[in-house]
N, C-alpha and C positions, 0 to 999 in steps of 0.2 A: 345645536349639539341634538343625536339621538341616542337613545340607549336601547337596548335591546331585550325583549321581552323571551326567555327563555323555559324551556319546559325542564321543571324542576328534576332532581333525582328519583328513580323510580324505584319500588321495594323490589327487594332481591329475586330474580327469578321472574320478573317481569320484563320483559323485552320492550315493548312500546304500549301506546296509549293510542285512546281516541279522543278529539275534540269534542265535548259533547253542547256548551253553549259558550260564546263569548257575550260577557253581560255588558261589553261597550261596544259599539260600534267605530269605525275609522271616523274619524273630525271630533269625538267625543274629547272632553276634557276629565282627566282622571286626576285622582290625588295616590300617593303614595301608600302602599299596603292595601289600597281600595282592592275588592275581588275582578277579577279582570276576566278568567277564563274557568272555566271547568276541564278537567282529562279526565277520563274514564279510563282504568286500568282493570285487569283480570279481578281486582278483590276490592279496591276501592275509589272513589272520586276525589282526585286532588284538586284543592280552591288554588288556583294560580295567582299571587296579589301583584300589584303594578308594583314594579321596582322603583319609580319615582315617579314626580309629579310631573305633568304635562297636560300634550295632548295625543293622544293615540295615531299616529301617522299611517301606520298601514297593518292589515293583518295578511300575512303568509298562507294561513292555513285554516281553512272554514270549517264550520259543523258537521262531523261524520268523518276527515280527515285522520289518518296514523299517524302519530309523531313517536321520536323517540329522546331518549333523555338529554337534556342539554342542547336540543335542538331551537334553532330562535324561529319564533312562531308570531312574531311581530315587533312594531319600532314604533317607539315611544320618543314624541320631541319632545324637548326637558323646556327648550325658550317659550311653548306654546305658538310655533308658526311654524315657518318652513311650508316642505307638501301639505300637510293638514290644510293651514291658515288658506293656501291658495286652492287645497279642495272643495273647500266651505264654503270659501267666495264664489268659486267658478259655479258652484252648484246653486247659492241662493240668485245670483245672477242670470241665471238659466231659467230658474222657476220665476222669476220677476220681469222677465222679459219676451217669456216663449210658454206656449201651453205644451210645448213638446216633453213627453216622459218615456224615459227608454225602462225598459223589462229589466234590463241590468241593475236600477236603483230601489228594485223589489225584493221582497224577502222569497226565499223559496218557494213557498206555499204559492204566494202570488204568481211568481212565474209559471210554473206549473199552471195554474187557473187560466192565466192567459195564451199557455200555448194549446189548451186541451179546446180553448175557444176561438184560437187563430185571432187574437183582436193584436190590435195596435196599440202603443203605448200614449201616440201623441191622441187618441181620441179620447181618454182617460181622464178625467178630471182626481187628482190627487190630492190628497188630505194627511198624507203620513210627513212624518219629521224631514228636512231639509226637501223636499218633494218627492219622497217615494211616492209610490205608490203601494197600498195596500190590498189585501183578501178583500176588505167591503168597500174598498173602492170599486174593485171588478163585479162584486156580485149586485151593486147599484146600478152599475154601468148595463149589466146584461137584464135585471130588471126593466129599463128603463128605455130600453132598443124594442120597436114595434116588430112583430112577428111579422118574416119574409117569407112568402109562399114559392117557391119553385114553379117557372111557368110550366114544366113538364108536367107539375103535380097539378095546374089548372085544366089541361088538356085530358089526363087519365088519371083521376082521381083515387086515391091509394089509403084506406083508411090505416091510420100510423097505429100500431101495435105495441105498447111498451114490452122490454125483453124479460119475458117469464118463462119458467120452465114448467111443463104439466106436470105434476105427480100425481099416478094413477093408481089405486090399490083396491083389491077386488072388495067387491061387493059395498065400497064406498063412493060418495061422489068425484068426479075429477075435481082436484085442486090445483090452482094455478100460486107458484109464490116465487117472487124475486131471490136469488141467491147470490148475495154479495159476500165478497172475500175479501182482505186486506192480509198481504205481504208487509212483512216487517224483518230488517235485521235482527236477529240475535245479540241482544246487550252483550259487554264484556265480562260484567258479571254472572247473568245469566249461562254463559257459555262454558263459565268456570266452574259454577256448581253442576252443571250440568256432567263436567269431564270429571268433578272429584266423585261422586254418584255414582257413573259409573265404574271408576277406580275401585269405589268401594265394594260395591256387586262383585265385581272381577276380580280380586285381588285379595280379598278377605274371607273368612270362612265364617261368613254372619248365620247367628240364631238369635231368636227370641223366646225370650220367658216372659210369662204375664202373671199378675196378682191383681188381687183390687186391697184398696185401703177406704176405711171408713175412717171420713172428713167430718164425722162430727166435734169431735174433739179439738181439732184447728178451728173450725168455724166458731161454734162457743166462744173460744178465745181471740179469735178477731174481732167477734159482734162486741164483748166485753171490753176489749180496751181499742176500739178501731179511732174515733174522736180524740181521745187523750194521745194514742198515739201520733195521732196528725197532727195535733197542736203542739205537740213536745217536739216531733223529728220534721214537721212541714211536709210531708210524704207520706199518700195512702199506704194503709198496711194491705197488702196482696196474700196469695198463696206459694208465691214462686218464692221466696224469702226463706217458708217454712222449709220448702221443697231444696233448696241451697242450704242451708243448714243441715237436712237431714244427710244429703247426700254427701258433703262433705267428711260429717263422723261416719258415717258407713264407709266411705274410701281410706278413712287412717286405719279403720277395722279390718279392712281387704283390701289389702295393697294390693292386688294383683289385678283388682280391678281397673286401678290409679296407676297403670303402665301402658308400655305402645312398646312397639317392634319397630328396630332399627337394623334393618339388613338379617341376620342371623343371631342378634341379641334381645334380649327382653331388657326395657328398661323401667327400672321401679321409682315413680318420681314421689320426694320424700314432702312434697308441698301439693295444694287442691287448686289450681286453675280452670273453674268450670266456665266453660261456655253457658251462653243462653241464646238461644235461638232467637231474632227477631225478624219479621216478616216488614220488607217495605214494598214500596212501587216497584223497586229493581230489581228484587228479589232475595233471598234469605240471608241474611248474616247473621253470623255468631260470636258478638265480642266476649271477652274473656272476664271474667269476676276473680283477680290476682290474689293466690290464698284466702282464699273464701274460708279456710277453717277459722281465719283468725276474723272475721267481720259478723256485725251487729244484723240484727235485722233490716235497721232501719240505713246500715249504711249499703245494702245490697239493694233493699229497694230505692233508695237514692240511686245509686250507679243504672241501676237498671233505666231506671225510669231517664238520666243522662245517654247511656249507649242507645234508647228505644227513639230520643229526639234528634239526638246525631247520625244515627242512623237512615232514617227519613228524610233527614237534610243531605243525606249524602257526604258527612263530614267526618264519617269516621277514619284512623288513621290505622296507616300497619300495625302499630304496637297494637290497636287495641283485640284484632281479629285472630293474631297470629301465638302459636302456642295452642293450650289448653291441655290439659287430663283428661278432662271427661264433659261430656254433654249433656243438657235438657233441652229439649224440646214439648210446645205446650199445644198441641192439635185441639184440645178442650175450647178454648179461647173462642174457634170455628165451629163449634159445636160437634169435633170428631170424637165418637163413642169408643171407637177399638181402632188402633194401626200399629205397626211394625217401623219406626223409625231406623233411618239408615247412617252407617258410624261414619264420624267424622273423623277420617285415616290422619295419622296414623294411631289414633286414640283408640283402645280397647273395647270401649260401651259407651252407648248412649240410654239416659234414659225418657221416655215418651210419657206425657200426663195428658188424662184427659177429661172431657165433661164430666162433671158432678151432676149426679142424679138420683132420686130418690129410688131406693130399691128394698124390696123385701130380704130380710137376711135372719137367720134365726139365731138367738142369744139366749141361752140357758134353756132350750127347747122352747121359745116362743118366737112367733114370725114377728119382728118388727121391722118399724120401716128407717130405713139409714142412707145418709147423703155418700154414697159410693162413687170412687173414681177409680174406673180401671187402668193400673200401670203396666209400661212394657216395657220391658230390659233387651235391648240388641247388643248382644256383644262377637267379640271376635273369638271362637271357637279352638284359634292355633292358640290362645294364649289364657282365654279364662276356660275353666272346665264349667259342665253344666251343673255342679255343686257349689261351686262359689258363686256364679249369677243368682242363684236361686236364693241362695244364703243371704247372697249382699239384697237384693231387691227384698228379703223379706226383712233385714235390719231397718231399712227405711219406712218400711210399712210400720213398724213396731214404736219407732223414733216419732213417726207423727202421728200414730194414736195414742200416744203418750209424750205429749209435746212439752211437759215440766221437765222431764226426763232430759230431754235435749237441750231443753235451755237452759237448766241447772248443771249441766255436764256431767251427770251420773251415770 
């Protein structure tokens, strides 16, 4: 008896996905709900669990193939026998009785390496599972082979030169250097991010206003209570939670910033769903803190840590990243001093944080050194006037420079 492995329902507005990685190979024993295959969509990576116990009998779509919702991508033999068992037995018999190896039993990297070097699988000693030829097997084989000299080259010796390109700069000696290139397809997430950024730049009237905030009060409060906060809540006290709280309070005072366009209508949101940008190996994702105006600093920090871990593991759901009425991005963690963040449509504004750096400022006529951060607020000028944007950013600064008033709800 066999069970089908199907592509799960895809998020709304997503028509297809790409098979990223099979965690099991044909012939492997699997358990129900065990991670079987990852499918990447434009927005998230879906982890498809095994629907039943048994043996993965057949894989119908390989890594990189495009699939659609409810499409059959594999077959599981729930009895642990059948075609899969026959395949395993045949493979083991072939490995035992013959040294022959076929490139089709190896991975993509190994097959490409064999093709590039015109190698016969029969001559390579395989050490992989079920007699598969690994990339390491091929490299070991190549290293063990004696160099062969073409008879023509023996008659007419020609000095072999590596492929190099000369770079000539006036007044400097000639430089020869290798110029390697690597071409890889754009990931679905990266393509979607590129599409949305282009949409934002072409479909909105973006304008950015800048200001600076003295981070000394926040730093003093954080340094004073850092250890006790971590002991009581099990999470590190960072700067982002203060900015989320300040943004939520400022959004309540300036509802035009907490709005979005829907056709010819402006929608004013009576809640603060704040997205926090997180960088992952796959690209930028912006999970949403729902009803951030009611969250404590500890709840914000815990959710951010959880989102960051799930984002880097590719386990964010569509619910985690859809919606949102306002966004915050922190380029300061990478050392950015100043930048202009790009809107996350259909939101009307986004706040950019930057690196904290000691700078001279004037207080009461005296030059002093303070930890200063530059802030940038990019907004859609179709919805938000310049005055509203400037006063909104100034409200955030006032709250951060007097955190007691923010935390005490004054």
